Each structure stands twice: as structure tokens, then as C-alpha cells.
ZAKOL-318949 format. One record per residue (C-alpha): residue in one letter; x, y, z. Coordinates in steps of 0.5 Angstrom, whole numbers, plus 500, padded with zeros to 3 digits. Example, Ala and Ser with C-alpha at 12.3 -4.5 7.8 and 13.67 -1.06 7.14 Angstrom:
% ZAKOL-318949
A525491516
S527498514
***
This chain:
% ZAKOL-318949
M341417251
Y340418244
D341411241
R334410239
I333417235
T331415228
Q332418221
P326421218
V322416215
K316417210
Q310414213
G303416209
F302424209
R307425214
S315425215
Y316423223
T323425226
W323422233
T327426239
W326427246
K322433244
N316429242
A314428249
V307429250
T305426257
A307428264
T311422264
D314423257
V316430260
N319427266
H323422262
S326428257
L329431263
P337429265
R337423269
T342422275
D342414275
N345413268
K340409265
V337409258
T330410258
P327407251
G324412246
P318412242
V318406238
L316408230
N312403226
I316402220
N311397217
K306402216
K304402209
M304409204
S297411203
R294410196
F292418196
A299420198
K301423191
V295426190
E296434189
A292439192
G287442188
A287449186
P281453191
I275455187
E275463188
V268465189
F267460194
A274462198
L271469197
I265467201
K268463206
A273469207
F267474208
N263470212
E269470217
D270477217
P268481223
F268488220
P261491220
Q261494214
K264489209
V260488203
N260481199
L260483191
S262476189
V257471190
G252469184
A246470187
Y240475188
R240479195
T235484197
E235491199
E237488206
S243484203
K239478205
P237472200
W230472197
V225466197
L220468192
P213469195
V210465189
V215459191
R213460198
K206459196
V207453191
E211450197
E205451201
Q200448196
L205442195
A205440202
K198440203
D197435197
L197428200
T197425193
L204427192
N210422194
K217421195
E218416189
Y223416184
L222421178
P224418171
V231418169
L229424164
G225427170
L219430171
P215431164
S211437167
F217441168
S221439162
S215441158
A214447161
A221449161
T222448154
S216452152
M218458156
L225458153
L222457145
G215460146
A208457147
N207457140
S214454138
P213451131
A219446133
I215444139
A209443135
A213439130
G216435135
N223437134
A224440141
V224436147
G227438154
V230433159
Q231435167
T238436169
L241438176
S241446175
G245449169
T252446171
G248439171
S245441164
L252443161
R255436163
V250432160
A250436154
A258436154
E258428155
F253427149
L257431145
A263428146
R262421147
T256420142
L257425137
G265425137
Y266432138
S272434141
V273442140
V269447144
Y270455144
S267459150
S267467150
D273470153
P272471159
T266466161
W264463167
E270459169
N266453170
H265452163
K272449162
L272444168
V265442165
F267440158
L274438159
N272433165
A266431160
G272428155
F273434150
K280434147
E281442146
Y278448150
R279454146
S276461146
Y273467142
R274474143
Y268477146
W270483151
D273489149
E277493154
K277499151
T270500150
K268496156
G263493151
L263487146
D268486141
I264483135
D269484130
G274479134
M268474136
L266473128
A273473126
D275467131
L268464129
Q270464122
A277461124
A274455128
P274448125
E268445123
N263441128
A267445134
V262447139
I260454141
I258456148
L254462147
H250466153
A243466152
C242473155
A246477161
H253474159
N257472165
P262475167
T261481163
G254483163
V255485155
D250482150
P250482143
K244486140
Q239483135
E243485129
Q249482132
W246475134
E244475126
Q251476124
I253471129
A248466127
K250467120
V258465121
I256459125
K252456120
E257458114
K262454118
N258448120
L259449128
F255447133
P251452138
L250450145
F247456149
D248457157
S241460159
A242462166
Y238468167
Q232468162
G227473165
F232475170
A236479166
S231485163
G225483166
D222480160
L222473158
D221473151
N226479150
D231474154
A230468150
F231472143
A237469141
V235462142
R229463139
Y232466133
F237460132
V231455132
E228460127
Q234459122
N233451123
F239450127
E240444131
L242446138
L242444145
C240449151
C242449158
Q237452162
S238454170
F232456175
A237458180
K237465179
N230466176
F226462181
G231463187
L232456187
Y239455188
N240449193
E234445189
R239444183
V233445178
G235445171
N233443164
L237441157
T233443151
I234439145
V232442138
C233437132
S231437125
D229429125
K224426130
D227419129
A234422130
L231426136
T228419139
R235416139
A239422142
L234421148
S236414149
Q243416149
I242421154
T238417158
L244412159
L248418160
I244420166
R243413168
G250412169
M251419172
Y246421177
S240416175
N235421176
P234428178
P230430185
N223432185
H222438189
G224444186
A222441179
R215441182
V215448184
V217450178
A212446174
T207448178
A208455177
L209455170
N203451169
N198455173
Q196462169
E195466176
L202463179
F205465173
D203472173
E205472180
W212469178
K213474172
G212480177
C218477182
I222477176
R221484174
T222486182
M229483182
A231486175
D228493177
R232493183
I239491179
R238497174
L237502180
M243499183
R247500177
S245507176
G246509183
L253506183
K255510176
D252516178
R256516185
L262514181
V261520176
S260525182
L266523185
G270524179
T273517179
P278516173
G275513167
N268512164
W263509167
D257508162
H259501162
V256500169
I249502166
N250499159
Q251492162
I245487163
G243482169
M246481175
F254482174
S258488172
Y265487169
T268494172
G274494169
L278494176
S284490175
A286484180
E291489184
Q285494185
A280488187
E285486192
Y286493195
L278493196
R278487200
S284488204
E283496205
Y275496205
H273489206
I269489200
Y269482196
L270481189
L273477184
R280478181
S277479174
G273485177
R267482176
I262484181
N255482183
I250488183
C245485187
G250486193
L249493193
T244497197
T242504198
S246504205
N252501202
L253505195
D256511198
Y261506201
V263502195
A263508190
N268512195
A272505196
I272504188
H274511187
D280510192
A282504189
K282507182
I287513185
V291508188
G292505181
Q294511178
M299512183
R302505182
H302507174
Y305514175
L310513181
P315509177
M315514172
L316520177
K322516180
I325515173
R325522171
S327524178
E333520178
R335523170
A334530173
G338528179
A333531184
S331526189
H326531192
C322533186
C316529188
R315533195
H309536192
I305530190
P299530195
L299525201
F294520202
P291517208
Y294510206
N300507205
T303509198
D309505198
F308500192
***
């Protein structure tokens, strides 16, 4: 009765081996039972003519860590779970915040019957781009007044980076890009996909001081080849929260100019970092004052809370107005072939707020509210860790700036926090300070304290084991205090 069973045959995504265990209907189940009439029942017929899928050889892409963590957090039923992974602002109630000024502007726009849903120009809404560029470079910027700086609306920060990267690679022919180590993980994907041949890094984070490795950074920039593109975080560095001081920015600019490198700023947090628009724009404005030609990629996801509206601006600063016009013509063609033109709603919200003094002042108040809450949570976490006697120095938590803190926690400790305490953070140890609230600060601080103690045990237990074996005393660890969790590492 098994003369119809076939060998495995590859068909598209699956490999089929037909046996009587494949029965799925009541009739099939009956046919799979022993027969008494010695008749052979035909088995399933395999269609050997089915073509292999064109996509059969496609390999699965690596999961994106932050989105995988968000999914795991959303599916976690634990009542005290804490999400410190998502890159978005949260209120004291752990809720997303739609800025009141955004609500107000949206109500105004909804009542304006002169507005329509027509396509925007390829380069976007002019009133938005001009206001965004002015916010970045300053209302009295000589570069804007001279016609040497202009903005192009893009699809938030990532879209701005992609347009910039394609322009630099395809139009200017640049092939080497440097980013800080560490940096926002999407930088590499964007620039390699845009056509860059080499993606390198310069030293940035100093693990010992939990601060900036300025000497290492300058040395790596000094060694970079001419025309290498240098990605610089304008403020609130992601993921470390460590920014160069003003005098260090001056050193960085000097090396970039001497080596004829090309600066590209990623400005995702202007105003959101310190609560002051001008302070957060210092680096970009200083480079412009030093007559650099540069690109700056702006995002309005964080400082306006418009995460899903994808509002961005690419500011181009060029010393030659005619060359700037030609550059815009090439960027127009790039965008036309990429997404044709940008969306309207979010850009119009930002333009309305930036171009109306009353709304602008209200928006700046919202920025200060967010920045102040972040600073409060930073100090609250640091104070609790110090009070607990948590191993290590925690001054870096309050010395860092912006939404993120590079805690210094290891990948193992991050996994321990997730598995034992349902606290979700990146394996790098980066946390979003906005995920902290007055109601969960104690819980998070105690969890970090516990994770650090476990980390020390992982370090010392192997040493104790070696010493024990050398001494021939298997009981030498009997006085190590027991912990309420598994220490079988």
C-alpha cells in the first residue's frame, strides 16, 4: 500500500514527503487505517510540474532590534513592564504626547477651506523649508541672506539622510563615509544602500570615562582620506547622549578643514536636547561661520512629536550660488525617482507654528517641558543608583544630554533586565530616559542594581572556582551570600 509514497521533492518554499500521515480529512483518516479487502487506495498526487518560486533563494533579513523589542514589550502581559527602548518621548503616564500647539494648528488647518490635497512640488512646501532652514542657521544667518543656504523638504530624518547620501555618492562621486562609534544603527544601512563603497567609524565613546574620546576622534579624522564624508550629530548624540563641548567642536572643525573632509550633520533633536534652539544649533552654525560647505539633515519627529508624519528638511550650504542651483536640480531628479514629492500635512503644521510668533513661542514652551522632564528623570535615576550603592560611577547619567543615555550596561545585563524584570532596552545598554517615570524609577533603579551585582558575580565566580581548585577546597565558596535568583552562570 506504500507504492505511491514519493521521495522529497523541492517545490518553492517547501519540501514535501507524502505518506499516509498527510491525511487531513475524515475520508483520508479512514483510508489510512489497515484495509481488509487487500485493495490499494491511491495516495495524494504530487504536482511535480510546479515551478520554483523566484523568491525561494531570498535569505531572511536580520530583525531590527528596536522594533523587535517594541513588539515583545507590547505582547508582554507583565503589569510592571517598562519600555526603555523606543526612540520617542513619553509623558509621566508613559503615554505618547501630542503637543498642544500641534493640536491647535491642526484645528486651524481643518477649518481652512482654502487648503486642498494637491501634490506638493518635488522639493516640498516652500514655507516649511525656509522656516526649517532659518530655525537651524538662525533668523539672521548671513548664508541665508546671501542665497548660499536653502532647504529641501524630505521624509523626516531618514529620508533626508538618504537623499543626502545619494547626492553625495551619485552626483559628487564620494565613496567613503565615517560615523561615530557608536552611532545610530540606521546610518550604515542608509549610506551603503545609497551607493557608498566604504563605511568606516571614528572613535567617539570612551568606556572608561563614559564620555567623549576627543583625542581618538581627532586622530581618526586626521587619518581619513580626502573627501571622506563625516557624519556628525548636531546635538544629543544617539546613542550615547555625549556631545562635544564648544571648544571641542572648534577642534573637530579645524581637522575637517585641514583634511578637506565633507561634514554632514544629523540634526534630529534641535531644541529637544537642551530646551534651547540656539544652543542646540551651535555646531552647525559654527561650521557655517567657518565657511564650510555642508549638508544638514533635520528631523521634526522628536521636537514636534510628529513621528508618523515624516517631516524632515535637508539644508544645503554652498559657497557658490550657481553651483547651489545646479545641485538643487540634481536633488530634484533624485527625489523625483525616489518618492516623487513629500507629504503635506506634517510640513504645514510645522510651517504654521514656525511662521507665527505666538505659536512659535508656545512650541518652545512645549520643548522646554520635554527637556525639563528628561533632566528630572536623569537626576532621579542617578540619585537612586547612588543611594543603593550600585557598583560604578553614575555621574554620566546626568552629564549626558537629550533623550538617550548610554548606561554602560553590558549586553548580558540588558538581557537580564528584560528576562527577569521585563525592562526592555537595547543590547548596547542604551536607554530612553523618557521611558522613566516617578512611578517606575525605584523599580528600574533596583533592577539595574541587581543586574550589576549579577554581572560582578559572573566576573568573580570563575576566579573563585580557579582558586578553589588550586587550594583543593571545593567548599571554599560556602560563605558567598546567596541571591534570590539563579546564579548558575
